[in-house]
N, C-alpha and C positions, 0 to 999 in steps of 0.2 A: 555557578552554574546550578540550575534548578537540579531537583534530583530525576523527573519527569524527563525532560531534557536528555541529561546524561546518560539513564537508561535506555534510551530511543534511540543517541551516538549509540552507543556499545551494539545495539543491534544491531543497528544498522552497519556501520564497520562490520560486523561477524557477518552477516547478508551479503555486502560486499565482496569479500574475502571468498566465501563459498562460492561466490560466483562468478568472478575471475578465476577460481581451480577447475571449476565446470566445464569453460569455454578458454581456457588458457593454454591446456592441453596439446597433444599431439591429434587426439583420438577427442572427439568433440557426440559425448549422448546428449540423443536432442532429448529423451523424456529428463535428466536431468536437467539440462541446460533451462528448460522450462520450470521444474519446479522451480532452482536457485533464480529464478528471473519473478517468478510471485512473489518468491519470500519476501526478497532485495524489493518489489514496487512495494509492498506490505511493511515495510521497515521506513521506507523510503517517507511512507504517507502519516506510522507515525511518527517520527521525528516531526513530519513538516506541521503534523496537528499539536503535539507537544508546544511547540515553538507557536504554532497560533497563540495556543488557550495561554499561554504566558504573555506573548507580546506584542497581539493582536496581528503579527506581521502575516504578510501573504506565505505561500509556501516557496523556500529558496529552489524548489526542482519546475516551478510553473515557466521558464523556457526551455526548459528536456524538452527536444522533437523526441513525438513515438515515431521512430520508422515506420511506412505502411501502412500510416491509419490518419486519417485526413482531420483536420481542426473540428470539423465538424459534426463526426462522427464519435470523436475524441471528448469532444465536448458531450453529446448525447450521455456515451456511454459513464463520463464523471458526472453529471446528473443523476443520471438512473441508480447510481452506486453512493451517492448521498439521500437520495431520496430513499432509498431500503434501507439506509442505515438511519434515517431517521425513524423511520417507520418501527422499523423492526428492533427501537428502544420503546414505542410505545406500546410495543405487544408486551403482556403477562405470560411470561413464561408457565406458569400456576395454574391459567385460567383454564377452564374445563370448555372441551369443543365440542359444537349441537351436536347432537344423534341426526343423522339424516333419515 
C-alpha cells in the first residue's frame, strides 16, 4: 500500500471514530458533532484524493448521499471548492499585496 494512501486511511479511521463518539452517545453536542463531521469530510476527501493520485480511480465516496442538499447544490459547492483549491495553489504566499 502506498504511504500516502495508508496515512490517509489512518486519518479517515481516526475521524470516523471521533465522529461516532460525538454522535453515538445519549447527549449529542451540536457543535462537537459539526466539528467532527467537518473533520470527517476532510479526511474522506484526502483519502479519495490519495487514491485518485495513485490510481486515477474516482472517489469511493461519490455515491454517498448528502442528506439535506440537492445534487445541483452539492455539485455547485464541490465545483466551487475545487476552483478555490486550484487557485489557492497558484497564489504565491510571499507575494506583496498591492497598496491601495
